[in-house]
N, C-alpha and C positions, 0 to 999 in steps of 0.2 A: 435546568434541563438534565437529562439522563448523562450526557457525556462530561459534565462539570468535574466528576472525579477520576476521569479516565487520564491515565499517564501516557498512553500510546495507543495505536491500532495497528495490528497486522491484518492486511486485507489481502486474502488470497485470491487469486485470479486463475482460473483454468485456461492456460494459454492454448489449448486445442479445441475449445468449444466456443467458437465463432458466434452462435446464436446466443449465448448468455451475456456477450459484451454489451448489448444494448441495456440489459438489466443493471450490469455493473457501472455503466455510465450513469444511469438514473440513481443509483445508490451513492456515487460519489457526489453527485449534485446535492443530495439530501445532506450528506456529511458536510458538504461546503456551507450550507445553510445553518446546520445544528451545531457544529463543532467549534470549540474555542480555537483561536488562531494558533496558540503554542503547542497543540498537541501533535506529536510527532506521528506520522503514518509511514507504514512500510507497505508497499504493494508488492507481493509475492507472486511472481508470474510462474505457477506450477507447470510441470509436465514438460519441462525443457529438454527432456531426454526423447521426446517424440518429434519426428521430422515435421509434422505438420502444425507444431506448437508455433505461435506467433512469437517474435523476439521482442526485446526491450523497446526498440525503436517504434514497431508497429503497433504495440500496445499503447505506448505514450501518444502516439499520433491519434489513433482512434479514439482514445478515451479523453484526449485533451488535457492531459495531465500537467502540461506546462502552465496552464491557467492558475495551478495551485502554487506556483513559485512563489508569488508575493504574499499569499496569505497563510500558507502551511509549510511547516519543516516536513519533507518527504524523501523517501528513497524507493527507487524501482529496482528490484532484485529478481534475478533468476532463481527458480527453486526446483528440486525434485522431492516432492513430500516423502515417498517411500524410503529414501536413502538419507533423508535430512538435510540434503545439500541447500544451503541458503538460510536454514533456520537460526543457527547460530548469529550469522550476520544481522539478520533482521532483529533479534533480540538485543544485540549489541547496540544497534542503531537507536532503538527506542530507549534503551537504558541511558546511553551517552546524551541523547537530546533532551531526555526528560530532565536529567540533571541540570542541564544547562538552562532550561526554562522553568522548572518547578523544583521547589525544595521538599516535595512530599515523599520522594524515594529515599 
């Protein structure tokens, strides 16, 4: 499958666009079916600088990300893309977890 050579995924979620969360949920279900279990995933909740943006707890509940606990290594992080907030942490997570699960990096 396409994902066999992937060392990690950074999945950016627009925390202020509620209408797209249904699509995000569907994409996560697709990932769950297609992705190797060792592949680390960071869900970056973008636009955390906006008042109307959903927080980590709300996103986690809506997307039912807890179901990934037993199958995937994941992290759910806040992000503000235009300032770069959260990006370094996301990359660090991917690198650290990839080293633990794969020797390719």
